[in-house]
LONULUM-464892 format. One record per atom (N, C-alpha, C, O, CB): y negated, x, z; residue in one letter; residue number from 1. Coordinates in pm, 1 decimal, m for minus. Atoms other than C-alpha are relative to their C-alpha. Glycine has a CB too. Layout:
BEGIN
- north	east	up	code	pos
- Y	X	Z	A	NUM
...
END
This chain:
BEGIN
- north	east	up	code	pos
- m123.0	4.5	77.0	M	1
- m396.2	m1550.4	114.5	M	1
- 112.9	56.8	85.5	M	1
- 97.4	161.5	148.5	M	1
- m14.5	78.7	m133.6	M	1
- m114.8	m41.8	m81.3	R	2
- m56.3	m1520.7	283.1	R	2
- 51.9	138.0	m38.2	R	2
- 89.3	216.6	48.8	R	2
- 111.9	m101.1	m12.9	R	2
- m52.0	m128.8	45.7	L	3
- 50.0	m1224.4	70.7	L	3
- m86.5	114.5	52.8	L	3
- m34.0	215.0	100.6	L	3
- 6.3	4.1	m154.1	L	3
- 90.2	m103.7	m50.4	H	4
- m256.6	m1020.8	165.4	H	4
- 19.1	19.2	150.1	H	4
- 22.4	132.2	198.7	H	4
- m146.6	m35.9	m30.9	H	4
- m21.0	m8.5	m145.3	A	5
- m204.1	m1102.9	533.5	A	5
- 130.9	71.1	32.8	A	5
- 140.4	138.3	135.5	A	5
- m0.3	m140.4	62.6	A	5
- m129.3	m64.3	m24.1	A	6
- 156.4	m981.2	505.1	A	6
- m1.8	149.0	m32.0	A	6
- 63.0	227.6	37.0	A	6
- 107.3	m68.0	m81.9	A	6
- m2.1	m140.8	40.7	I	7
- 83.6	m651.7	328.9	I	7
- m102.7	83.9	77.1	I	7
- m87.3	205.6	88.0	I	7
- m26.5	11.3	m150.2	I	7
- 106.0	m73.9	m69.8	K	8
- m226.8	m556.4	527.8	K	8
- 52.7	87.1	114.2	K	8
- 18.3	205.2	119.4	K	8
- m102.4	m97.0	54.5	K	8
- m50.3	m87.7	m106.9	P	9
- m42.1	m434.0	840.4	P	9
- 96.6	107.4	m50.5	P	9
- 108.2	214.0	9.9	P	9
- 69.1	m83.2	105.9	P	9
- m89.1	m100.6	58.8	I	10
- 212.1	m253.8	621.5	I	10
- m82.9	119.0	m47.6	I	10
- m48.1	234.0	m20.6	I	10
- 82.6	m60.2	m117.9	I	10
- 88.0	m106.6	48.2	A	11
- m67.8	m55.7	455.2	A	11
- m64.0	74.9	116.2	A	11
- m73.9	197.6	114.0	A	11
- m108.6	m57.4	m91.6	A	11
- 63.9	m64.9	m115.8	A	12
- m238.5	11.1	787.1	A	12
- 96.3	96.3	68.3	A	12
- 58.6	208.8	101.0	A	12
- m49.4	m105.5	101.2	A	12
- m100.2	m87.2	m63.4	R	13
- 81.8	151.5	940.4	R	13
- 31.3	121.1	m87.8	R	13
- 43.0	233.3	m38.4	R	13
- 129.3	m78.8	28.7	R	13
- m42.1	m107.3	90.5	A	14
- 168.3	356.5	633.7	A	14
- m107.0	106.6	m17.5	A	14
- m75.0	225.3	m24.4	A	14
- 36.5	m57.4	m135.1	A	14
- 104.2	m94.2	40.8	F	15
- m168.9	517.5	568.1	F	15
- m97.2	40.0	110.7	F	15
- m187.5	119.9	86.0	F	15
- m76.9	m58.4	m112.1	F	15
- 97.1	m25.7	m107.8	A	16
- m347.8	531.0	905.4	A	16
- m16.4	148.2	31.6	A	16
- m128.0	193.9	56.5	A	16
- 42.1	m73.1	125.5	A	16
- 10.1	m141.5	m37.5	D	17
- m265.9	895.6	973.8	D	17
- 18.3	94.4	m118.7	D	17
- 59.3	209.3	m101.9	D	17
- 102.9	32.4	106.2	D	17
- m9.8	m83.0	119.9	S	18
- m268.2	1024.4	616.7	S	18
- m100.8	113.7	7.5	S	18
- m210.4	97.7	61.2	S	18
- m23.0	m84.3	m127.4	S	18
- 87.9	m117.2	m0.9	K	19
- m419.2	1368.8	571.3	K	19
- m63.1	25.6	m136.9	K	19
- m140.8	120.0	m151.1	K	19
- 77.8	123.3	44.6	K	19
- 46.5	m24.9	136.8	A	20
- m497.7	1338.8	197.9	A	20
- m81.4	m118.0	m52.1	A	20
- m75.5	m228.5	1.8	A	20
- 119.1	27.3	m93.3	A	20
- 73.0	104.9	71.0	D	21
- m727.6	1142.1	m30.8	D	21
- 78.0	m33.9	m126.4	D	21
- 113.2	55.0	m203.9	D	21
- m146.9	44.7	m34.1	D	21
- m72.4	43.0	119.3	F	22
- m550.0	935.6	m297.3	F	22
- m14.9	m150.1	m15.6	F	22
- m72.8	m216.6	70.3	F	22
- 149.5	39.8	7.7	F	22
- 8.5	142.9	25.8	G	23
- m521.4	589.4	m447.8	G	23
- 137.0	m61.9	m19.0	G	23
- 230.0	3.1	m66.9	G	23
- m85.4	m26.1	m121.5	G	23
- m124.2	76.0	17.6	V	24
- m248.7	325.6	m446.7	V	24
- m38.1	m137.4	m54.3	V	24
- m124.8	m204.8	1.1	V	24
- 81.1	m12.1	135.7	V	24
- 19.9	132.6	56.2	M	25
- m242.0	14.8	m664.8	M	25
- 134.0	m71.4	3.2	M	25
- 235.0	m18.4	m43.2	M	25
- m57.8	6.6	m145.4	M	25
- m122.4	80.2	0.7	V	26
- 14.3	m257.5	m607.0	V	26
- m26.9	m128.5	m77.2	V	26
- m137.5	m182.5	m75.2	V	26
- 48.6	m31.2	145.7	V	26
- 11.4	126.2	72.9	R	27
- 79.5	m559.4	m824.6	R	27
- 123.0	m83.7	27.5	R	27
- 236.5	m39.2	10.1	R	27
- m17.1	24.0	m152.3	R	27
- m105.4	99.0	m16.9	Y	28
- 282.9	m863.4	m737.2	Y	28
- m13.0	m99.8	m114.4	Y	28
- m122.8	m147.0	m143.9	Y	28
- m9.0	m71.3	140.4	Y	28
- m3.6	104.9	100.5	T	29
- 384.3	m1099.8	m1016.0	T	29
- 69.4	m119.5	63.6	T	29
- 187.8	m113.5	96.9	T	29
- 73.4	46.9	m131.4	T	29
- m50.9	119.5	m67.0	L	30
- 429.9	m1446.9	m869.2	L	30
- 24.7	m111.0	m100.9	L	30
- m56.4	m134.3	m190.5	L	30
- m98.0	m47.4	108.2	L	30
- m34.9	115.7	81.8	T	31
- 601.5	m1741.0	m1036.5	T	31
- 49.0	m110.5	93.2	T	31
- 81.5	m84.1	209.0	T	31
- 108.8	36.2	m107.5	T	31
- m45.1	108.9	m86.5	P	32
- 701.0	m2083.7	m906.5	P	32
- 147.8	7.5	38.4	P	32
- 186.5	m40.3	145.1	P	32
- m26.1	m130.4	m67.5	P	32
- m144.2	13.5	m18.7	D	33
- 1076.0	m2029.7	m935.6	D	33
- 79.8	129.7	7.7	D	33
- 202.8	125.4	11.4	D	33
- 53.4	m80.0	m108.7	D	33
- m70.6	m128.3	m5.6	K	34
- 1159.7	m1657.0	m919.9	K	34
- m55.0	81.9	115.8	K	34
- m167.1	58.9	161.3	K	34
- m14.1	78.1	m134.2	K	34
- 53.3	m91.1	m102.7	P	35
- 1129.9	m1388.9	m654.1	P	35
- m119.4	78.5	m55.8	P	35
- m126.6	104.1	m176.0	P	35
- 110.8	98.1	49.5	P	35
- 115.7	m79.5	42.6	A	36
- 803.5	m1193.7	m666.7	A	36
- 46.8	135.4	m51.9	A	36
- 137.5	197.0	4.2	A	36
- m100.7	18.5	116.8	A	36
- m26.1	m133.8	52.8	A	37
- 813.1	m879.3	m879.5	A	37
- m107.6	92.9	55.1	A	37
- m224.4	54.8	63.2	A	37
- 1.6	1.1	m157.9	A	37
- 90.9	m94.6	m64.0	F	38
- 653.3	m570.5	m722.5	F	38
- m7.1	127.0	m82.4	F	38
- 95.0	178.9	m127.5	F	38
- 44.9	31.3	144.4	F	38
- 21.8	m128.4	67.4	E	39
- 501.9	m265.0	m891.8	E	39
- m101.8	79.4	81.0	E	39
- m189.3	22.3	146.0	E	39
- m49.2	m20.3	m148.1	E	39
- 94.0	m85.7	m72.1	M	40
- 318.8	32.9	m743.4	M	40
- m32.6	121.3	m85.8	M	40
- 55.6	181.5	m146.9	M	40
- 58.1	43.8	137.3	M	40
- 45.1	m121.6	66.4	Q	41
- 113.4	310.5	m899.1	Q	41
- m78.9	82.0	100.3	Q	41
- m151.1	27.8	184.0	Q	41
- m85.9	m32.1	m126.5	Q	41
- 65.7	m91.0	m93.2	V	42
- m16.3	615.4	m715.0	V	42
- m83.5	98.2	m80.7	V	42
- m42.3	146.3	m186.2	V	42
- 103.8	74.8	89.8	V	42
- 90.6	m92.6	67.9	R	43
- m309.3	834.5	m810.5	R	43
- m36.5	114.6	93.9	R	43
- m85.1	92.6	204.9	R	43
- m127.8	m73.3	m48.7	R	43
- 45.7	m122.2	m67.5	D	44
- m367.5	1192.9	m695.0	D	44
- 58.6	23.9	138.9	D	44
- m5.1	89.3	221.4	D	44
- m147.0	m3.5	11.3	D	44
- m61.4	m23.5	m131.0	A	45
- m130.3	1190.0	m398.2	A	45
- 78.8	130.4	m1.8	A	45
- 156.4	154.6	m94.2	A	45
- 92.0	m118.0	39.5	A	45
- m79.1	m122.5	m7.8	P	46
- 8.4	1526.4	m291.5	P	46
- 144.0	m31.8	41.0	P	46
- 172.8	m139.3	93.6	P	46
- m63.6	99.1	99.8	P	46
- m141.7	15.5	m33.0	E	47
- 381.2	1572.4	m242.0	E	47
- 20.5	m28.7	149.4	E	47
- 116.9	m95.3	187.2	E	47
- 77.4	126.2	m40.1	E	47
- m13.2	20.8	m144.8	S	48
- 326.1	1572.2	135.1	S	48
- m11.1	m147.3	39.5	S	48
- 29.8	m184.5	149.5	S	48
- m106.1	80.2	73.6	S	48
- 14.0	142.8	m28.6	E	49
- 247.1	1198.7	116.1	E	49
- 121.2	m82.2	m44.0	E	49
- 125.8	m202.9	m20.2	E	49
- m123.9	m53.4	m67.4	E	49
- m115.4	73.0	52.5	R	50
- 581.0	1107.1	m43.9	R	50
- 72.0	m85.6	104.6	R	50
- 101.4	m201.7	75.8	R	50
- 97.3	97.1	m59.4	R	50
- m68.4	85.5	m99.3	P	51
- 751.2	987.1	279.4	P	51
- m81.9	m123.8	36.9	P	51
- m26.5	m232.6	52.8	P	51
- 29.9	80.5	126.6	P	51
- 89.9	110.0	m34.3	R	52
- 451.1	769.3	364.0	R	52
- m2.1	m103.2	m113.9	R	52
- 3.7	m223.7	m89.5	R	52
- m143.7	53.4	28.4	R	52
- 2.1	89.1	115.8	L	53
- 438.7	625.5	10.7	L	53
- 133.1	m71.8	m18.3	L	53
- 136.1	m188.7	m56.8	L	53
- m34.1	78.2	m125.8	L	53
- m132.3	62.3	9.6	T	54
- 812.6	560.2	10.1	T	54
- 14.1	m111.9	102.5	T	54
- 64.8	m219.6	71.0	T	54
- 111.1	104.9	20.3	T	54
- m4.7	102.2	m104.4	R	55
- 786.9	371.3	338.4	R	55
- m84.8	m121.1	m39.4	R	55
- m41.4	m235.3	m24.2	R	55
- m48.6	58.0	134.4	R	55
- 88.1	108.9	42.9	F	56
- 493.2	166.5	205.6	F	56
- 65.0	m79.3	m113.5	F	56
- 63.5	m202.4	m112.5	F	56
- m137.4	55.6	m44.8	F	56
- m65.1	67.0	112.9	Y	57
- 679.9	90.7	m118.1	Y	57
- 114.5	m88.7	48.5	Y	57
- 122.3	m206.0	12.2	Y	57
- 52.3	103.7	m101.4	Y	57
- m117.5	75.5	m46.2	N	58
- 999.2	m18.2	57.3	N	58
- m39.0	m123.5	80.5	N	58
- 19.1	m230.5	62.1	N	58
- 90.0	89.4	84.5	N	58
- 40.4	114.4	m81.5	E	59
- 822.8	m242.1	307.7	E	59
- m75.0	m104.2	m83.5	E	59
- m59.1	m224.3	m61.7	E	59
- m87.5	46.6	117.0	E	59
- 76.1	92.6	84.7	S	60
- 590.6	m393.6	44.8	S	60
- 90.2	m74.2	m97.5	S	60
- 70.9	m193.0	m122.9	S	60
- m108.1	75.2	m76.9	S	60
- m93.3	62.2	93.9	E	61
- 871.4	m460.5	m200.4	E	61
- 88.2	m103.3	69.7	E	61
- 133.7	m199.0	7.1	E	61
- 86.9	106.6	m66.8	E	61
- m89.3	88.8	m75.0	A	62
- 1072.8	m633.0	72.9	A	62
- m65.0	m133.9	38.0	A	62
- 3.9	m224.4	85.2	A	62
- 47.0	70.1	125.3	A	62
- 65.7	126.8	m32.1	L	63
- 811.8	m906.9	123.0	L	63
- 59.5	m110.1	m87.4	L	63
- 74.7	m93.6	m208.4	L	63
- m154.6	9.9	m20.7	L	63
- m69.1	108.3	70.7	E	64
- 973.5	m1236.7	27.3	E	64
- m75.3	m131.4	12.9	E	64
- m171.6	m144.1	88.6	E	64
- 142.1	m16.3	53.3	E	64
- 45.9	137.6	m9.4	D	65
- 899.2	m1601.1	m25.7	D	65
- m147.5	m17.3	m35.3	D	65
- m219.4	m94.5	28.1	D	65
- 24.5	m51.3	138.2	D	65
- 134.7	18.7	53.4	F	66
- 573.8	m1564.7	m215.6	F	66
- 13.9	m46.8	m143.6	F	66
- 79.6	17.8	m225.3	F	66
- m85.1	131.8	9.2	F	66
- m10.0	61.2	132.3	H	67
- 535.1	m1786.1	m521.6	H	67
- m135.5	m57.7	m38.7	H	67
- m220.6	m82.3	46.8	H	67
- 109.6	m110.3	m2.6	H	67
- 118.1	72.0	46.7	S	68
- 262.9	m1936.9	m736.4	S	68
- 33.2	m149.0	m2.5	S	68
- 149.9	m187.5	m8.5	S	68
- m45.6	50.4	m141.7	S	68
- m24.6	145.0	7.0	S	69
- 218.3	m2312.7	m741.3	S	69
- 26.7	m44.8	m143.4	S	69
- 94.2	m145.2	m165.7	S	69
- m119.7	m77.6	57.3	S	69
- m31.1	29.6	140.1	S	70
- 222.9	m2312.3	m1122.3	S	70
- m33.0	122.4	m84.8	S	70
- m133.2	189.9	m61.0	S	70
- m79.0	m125.2	m50.2	S	70
- 23.1	m112.8	89.3	G	71
- 249.2	m2049.5	m1393.0	G	71
- 20.4	134.8	66.5	G	71
- 65.7	144.8	180.5	G	71
- m138.0	m7.2	m55.2	G	71
- m12.2	m137.1	m48.6	T	72
- 246.5	m1673.8	m1353.6	T	72
- m134.4	45.6	54.6	T	72
- m237.7	29.6	m10.5	T	72
- 48.9	95.2	m112.6	T	72
- 120.6	m50.6	m64.5	V	73
- m6.4	m1521.1	m1115.1	V	73
- 22.7	145.7	34.6	V	73
- 126.6	182.2	89.4	V	73
- m36.1	m82.8	127.1	V	73
- m5.8	m141.7	m34.0	Y	74
- m76.2	m1150.3	m1079.0	Y	74
- m94.3	25.0	117.2	Y	74
- m212.1	m10.3	111.4	Y	74
- m37.5	89.6	m122.8	Y	74
- 81.2	m37.9	m115.4	V	75
- m200.5	m1027.6	m742.1	V	75
- m4.3	151.9	2.2	V	75
- 98.9	217.5	16.3	V	75
- 57.8	m58.7	135.3	V	75
- 18.0	m144.6	4.5	V	76
- m342.5	m675.7	m758.5	V	76
- m82.9	43.3	120.5	V	76
- m188.9	m12.8	148.3	V	76
- m67.9	43.8	m133.0	V	76
- 70.5	m55.8	m115.1	L	77
- m446.0	m476.8	m452.9	L	77
- m15.9	150.3	m22.4	L	77
- 81.5	220.6	m49.2	L	77
- 76.5	m29.7	134.0	L	77
- 28.5	m142.1	13.5	N	78
- m613.4	m136.4	m477.5	N	78
- m36.6	56.8	135.4	N	78
- m121.2	2.3	206.3	N	78
- m113.0	24.7	m101.8	N	78
- 29.1	m69.3	m125.0	Y	79
- m615.1	99.0	m182.1	Y	79
- m52.6	139.0	m33.4	Y	79
- 9.2	212.0	m110.9	Y	79
- 126.6	8.2	91.4	Y	79
- 52.0	m135.7	8.6	T	80
- m832.3	410.0	m166.4	T	80
- 16.3	60.4	138.0	T	80
- m47.2	17.2	234.2	T	80
- m150.5	3.4	m48.4	T	80
- m32.8	m62.1	m127.6	I	81
- m698.4	631.7	107.7	I	81
- m86.5	124.1	17.3	I	81
- m91.5	210.9	m69.8	I	81
- 151.4	35.8	8.1	I	81
- 77.5	m118.5	m35.9	H	82
- m930.0	881.0	274.2	H	82
- 68.0	60.1	121.9	H	82
- 67.6	1.8	230.3	H	82
- m152.4	m34.4	28.5	H	82
- m76.5	m63.3	m106.2	G	83
- m727.6	1121.1	482.7	G	83
- m82.7	32.9	122.3	G	83
- m202.1	61.7	113.5	G	83
- 63.3	123.8	m50.9	G	83
- 65.5	m36.9	m124.3	T	84
- m810.0	1185.8	842.8	T	84
- 13.8	149.9	20.0	T	84
- 113.8	210.7	m18.2	T	84
- 59.6	m77.7	119.9	T	84
- m5.9	m142.6	m32.0	T	85
- m889.6	1534.4	953.4	T	85
- m36.3	16.2	146.5	T	85
- m114.6	m60.6	202.3	T	85
- m95.7	84.0	m91.7	T	85
- 30.9	m30.9	m139.4	T	86
- m899.6	1680.1	1297.9	T	86
- m101.4	112.7	m0.1	T	86
- m75.1	221.5	m51.2	T	86
- 128.8	39.1	81.3	T	86
- 103.2	m102.2	m4.9	A	87
- m1218.2	1868.4	1359.4	A	87
- 39.5	110.0	96.5	A	87
- 87.9	83.4	206.6	A	87
- m134.3	m60.7	40.4	A	87
- m26.0	m114.3	m85.9	V	88
- m1173.5	2215.0	1500.2	V	88
- m135.0	57.2	37.5	V	88
- m208.7	106.2	m48.1	V	88
- 91.4	107.3	m70.1	V	88
- 126.9	m51.7	m47.7	L	89
- m1467.5	2317.6	1713.0	L	89
- 11.9	149.4	25.9	L	89
- 116.1	198.1	69.7	L	89
- m44.9	m73.8	127.0	L	89
- m4.3	m143.8	m28.7	P	90
- m1558.3	2681.9	1740.3	P	90
- 14.4	25.3	149.9	P	90
- m34.1	m53.0	231.6	P	90
- m126.7	69.5	m53.4	P	90
- m19.0	m34.6	m141.0	A	91
- m1459.7	2848.5	2065.7	A	91
- m134.1	34.5	63.1	A	91
- m220.2	95.7	m0.1	A	91
- 98.9	118.0	15.2	A	91
- 123.4	m34.4	m72.3	K	92
- m1733.3	2877.2	2326.5	K	92
- 2.7	145.2	38.3	K	92
- 107.8	201.1	69.7	K	92
- m18.0	m87.7	125.4	K	92
- 8.6	m142.9	m35.5	R	93
- m1855.1	3225.6	2397.5	R	93
- m59.5	17.3	135.3	R	93
- m74.7	130.1	182.1	R	93
- m81.8	77.4	m101.6	R	93
END
């Protein structure tokens, strides 16, 4: 699907270096004759993730030229983010 191919690198850039575990659900409402409508819900994200989530929202909402061939179609994508951590090894004695 073209929409998935367009949002995949946006999500990868936004969440690759996240330090927290949280969830993001996005929904696009596609119609034949109107611009796509975008919604986003976030679950359990700490305040420190706000800049990352804002960037993801802005870039995802800006995707254009996606329509259904007939009727209303809802495209829902769920992301479960598992934060990366840097292991700290004990000092050698």
